[in-house]
N, C-alpha and C positions, 0 to 999 in steps of 0.2 A: 503495501502499500503506500502511495507515495504520500510524502511529511506534505500536510497540508498550508503550512505555512515557508515551506523552501521559497515556493516562486517569490511569495511576499518580501522576504529575506532577500530576495535578490534583485527585485525591485526598488527595493530599500536601499543596498547597497548602491544600486544605479543612480539613485537620486543623490546621494551624498558625496559622488565622486564630482570633482572637479581639478582645474588646472590654471596655473595661475601666468599671469604677462607681468612685463616691465611695464610698473607705473608710480608714478609718485605721490607717497602718502607721509604727509611730514609727521602726521602722531606715530605712525609704523617707525619712521627713523629715529625720531625720538627716543622710542621704545628700544630700538636697538642700540641707539647710543650709548644710554644709561648702561643697559646688559653686556655691552663692550666696556663700559667703566665700572664694571662689577659693582655696580651701586642698586641698593631694591628699588624698587619702582611701584606706586600703589595708581592703578587707573581708576579714575572715577568716573561713573556711567552709570547710566540708568539701566535699570533690570529689561534684560534681550538684547542687548543693545551688541553684543559680540565679543565679549570678555574674553569667556571660555575658549571660542572659537581662534582669536588671536593668538591666544598661548598655545594652542595645538601648533598652527601656523610656524610659532615663535621656536618653537621646538624641534619643529622637521626642520626649520633654516638652520640651526645650531646643530642637528643630528643628536640630540639627547633625549635619554629620556625625561617624562613630564610627569611628575608628582602634585596630584590636587588633590588638597588640604582645606575642606568648608569648615571654616575658623570658627563660626559658630555654632556647632554642633560640640565641640571638644570642651575638654576641662582644660586648666590651668595645669596640670599634672600631665598631659596628653605633650606638652610643650618643655616642660620643666623636668620631665620624667620622673617615675614610679620609683620608689625605691626596693633595693632587691638584697637584701639579708642574707648576709655568707656567713660560713662557718665560725669565725673571729672576726664582728665589727672594729674589736677595739684595736686589732691592727694592722687590718687593710679597710677600716672605713666601710661606707653605705654607697656604692652606687649607683646613680639615677639610670634608669633602663628606658633606654629610647623607642619611640614607638615604629611601626615597619617601615614606614615609607623614610624615615629618615635611614634607615641601615641597607636600603634597598639603593638611595642616592649615594650613599659611602659605600659601598659595594662598591657601582658603578663604576665612582670615581669622579664624574662630572654628570650633569642633569638640571633640571628647571624645576623650582618648588613655587606651586600657586596656592597661594593664601587666598581663596575667594570669600566671599561674604566677611570683607573685616569688619565691616561698620555695626553690622548683626552680631558681635561676639562684646561679652561685656567683659566692662575693664577688668576683672583680675585675667580673665583671659588676654587680653590687650597687655599686660602689664608680664605676662607667660613667657609672650611672644619678643619682648624688648630684646633678648641673650639671644635670641634665633633670628631675628634682624639685624642685627648688629656685628654678633660675635661668632654666628653661624654654631652656637653650641645648641644640642638637644638634649636634653639630660646630659649625661655622660659623654656622649659622642660628639665629634668637632666634624663640623658636613667639611670635606675639599673644597678647597681654592673654586676650582672651576664649577659649582654647584651657585648659580643664579638666583636669586629671590625674586620673586613677582608678586602682589597684592591686588587685590582688587574691592572695592564699593563702593555701595551705591550711598547718591547722600542723604543724611539721615533722615529727608521729609519722607523719600519713596522706599528706604528701608524698613523689611521687618524685625518690628523691635528695636528700631538701630538707635546707636550711641555714637556721639562725637567722638572721633579719634581723641585718646590723650596728647599732650603737647608731646611728650617722650618720645610717644610711637610715633607721632606723625613727622618730626624732626630726623627722623633715618630715614625717610622715605622721598623719594623723587616722583612728587605726583602731577601725573598727566590728567588732562581730559580726555576720556573715549567718547567721542562721538558717531554718529554715521553719516556719509555720504550717499543720496537716496539714489544717485545712478551709481555709486560703487555697488550698494546692495544689490541692485536689481540687475548689473552685472553678474556680480556672481551667484548672483540665485540662477543665470543663464548657464552656470559653468563656468566662469572665469574671475578669479580674485587676483587682485593688485599683490606682488611679487614680495616678502618679504627680504630683505637683504641685509644679512650681518655685514656690519662695516670693517674692512681690513685694516689693521695699525701697519703703516709702514718702517718697518724698523728702522729705516736712515732718521724718520724725523722724530723720533720719539723723545730724543733727549731737547731736540730747539721749540718740539711742542710743548714740553713741561715746562721749560725755562721760560716760555712767552706766557704761558698760562699761570705761572710764579707772579711774572711781571705785571700781568695785567691785573690780579685780584690784589695783591700787595699795594699797586700804585691808587686802586681805586679807594680800597680801605683807608688809605692814609690819608687823602682826599674828603674821603664819607666818613669819619670815625661811626658817628652815629648807627652805622646798617651794619657795625659787627653782630650786633645781638640788640633784637627787636621783638620781643614777645608779645603779640596780640593782644589785646582788651575781652573780646568776646570769646565765649568757646567755639564758634563755628570757622571762626579762625584761626584759632589755637591749635585745629584738627587737619589744619592744609599746611601749606610750606610759608616756610618763615626766618629772617635771617638771623643765624648762629654760627660761631665759628665752626660748629660740625656742619651745617648746609653750606658754608662758604670753600669749606673743604669738598665737598660734593660739586661745587660749582668748578671749583679749580681741575679736579679730574676731570669733567662733562667737557671744559674748555678743551684740556691737552688731548681728549680723546676726537673731540673736533676736526684741532688743526693735525694731527696724525695721522685721520683717517680719511680727510676730504670731504667730510657728511655737509650737507648743506647749510645755508646760517640759520635758516627757519626752524630746522631741526634742531642743532644746538640750542637755539634760542628758548624753544619750546622747554627745554630738558632743564635750561636755566632758571628759565623763569618758576618749573617745579622743583625746584631744590632752596631757592630764597624765596618766593614769590613775586606777586607782580610788581609792585613798590620797588623793593631793593633789585629786582631781575633787569626792569625793563630801565630802570637808572644804569646798569651796568652795565648793558647792551647799547644804551648810548654813547656811553664811554669808551666801549671798545670800537664803532663805530667812527669816533674821531682819534682813537690812541693809532692803530695803525701799524702796528710794533714793527718793527723788522726782524727779521731772522737771525737769530742772535748767534747762532753757528755760521751762518754767510759773515757777519758781521766780525767775527774771532778769524776766520779766513784772511781777511783781508780788511785789518781793520782802521788803516789809512783810507778807504774810498766811501765812509760813510759821513752823512755829517749829525753831528745830537742835535736832537729837538728840541724846538724854542722855547715851549709851554716847560713849565717846573714839571707838573704832574706826569708827563709822559717823558720826561728824563727819567724822573727816577723808576718809573714802570721798567724803562729801557735798560737801563742800569742794573737794576734788580733782575732781570730775565739774564744779561749777561753773567752775572755772578752764578746764578743758579744754572747756566748752562756748563760754567768751567766748572762749576762743586760737581756735576753732572761727570762730566768727564775731565780730571785733574792733570793736563800733560803740563810741562814747562812751556810748549811754546802758547797754547791756549793761557795759560794764566801771564805771560809775559804780554799776548796780546792785549789780554782782559786790562792791565794796567794803559798801554795804548789807547785803549776805548777811554778812561776814568781821567787821562792827560786829559782827555778835548775838555771835560768840565772843567777843569782848572783853566785852562786858555780860555775859555768859554767866559771866565771869571763867577762861576758857581761852581766851588769846591763845595759847599755845605750841602747840595745836593747829591753826591757824591760821598761824602764823608762815611756813610753809613755801609754802602758797599765796596771803599776802599777797607775796609776796619773787616770785613768779612772775606776778601781777598787775601788781604797782609795773613789770617789764620789757616789758608789753605796751603801758602807757601815749605816746600820742601828744604830741607836744611842746606840739602847740595845745589839749591837755586841760586845764584847770583841776583843781589837785589838790582830790579830795572831801572831806566832810567825815568820812566816814568811815574815813581813814588816820590820823586823829588817835590812833588806840591801839596804830600799826605805827612812827610815826616815828622814833622813835630806832635799834629797831631795824633798818628798811628801811637807815638813814642810817648804821648803822654796818658794813651789807652793800654799801653802792653803790649799792642800787638807785634812792636818790631822787637821784643826782647830776643837777644842773640843776633 
């Protein structure tokens, strides 16, 4: 006798089949950028918007296993671990046993864990998730670094028994608004969805990308110190992105990943705003538009061929980037080129702008390296600070 459901199952499989095509999607690119930077991502969207389907496509694009965990139906102990009593607890302690999904990811060595319905999880569960999101620890088990963390939440107004996210948990995520384009949905239901491309880091750009990002963030926060930490006053805003030293570090990593991968600016902008919030994020983006830092590695390769920027904030950001690039690859040639760059600040009559960079550069000196001529304008300052001792 034929199985009466076999034909129906075959029909359902055919209806679920789809292919992909190259197409731009800012939200997909921002998600892929944050995943590349290994930062936890939180997708905000109404029910049925396609967040779970996006995770399946992301896992397929990464070629990694996907573990979906519905946060709202778990207890705190499911993330903190359950105590397992051994023969001699006084000698061995009491290990906290992890759940099966964490063991599968640790065994695979890589993967994607998707915490769904996060805004429906009560505060006690959110507190237990803090360590999982930040440290990648589940009970006594450490998740491997190649395991990426993504979560999804419905706005409290549309979530079942919704809660605002606690500020400590919210500040650990890059927040992305997950919306739908009716034309994309229509084409997808016809069998073709946009292709999710995971950006590839160019190893040759890594040093310069990190240095540029350090210079940009450091220069911006020097000019706008009030934005280093700004906790919103109302509960709903505290459950979203807002600026803190932690989220500025996330913005730095996103910028560096963007520089090293060549991801489109609007996707980088969406991810950065998702880390530090609308106000601080838009100010940073405007600052970056005007900043236009040159590649510090190119400058160090030929320090005589560049001109120092005119504005003080751009000078500080650029010199910070140069020092960061040297610190990432400290050779005598690059160190001496750095002093040639700083000497231009002295010649331009702004040695105070370069003073901090000069102190950092002096501390990198190998005892076998001779003192270069470009250091002359900083000798008195460095001796007073002790950076030239010996």
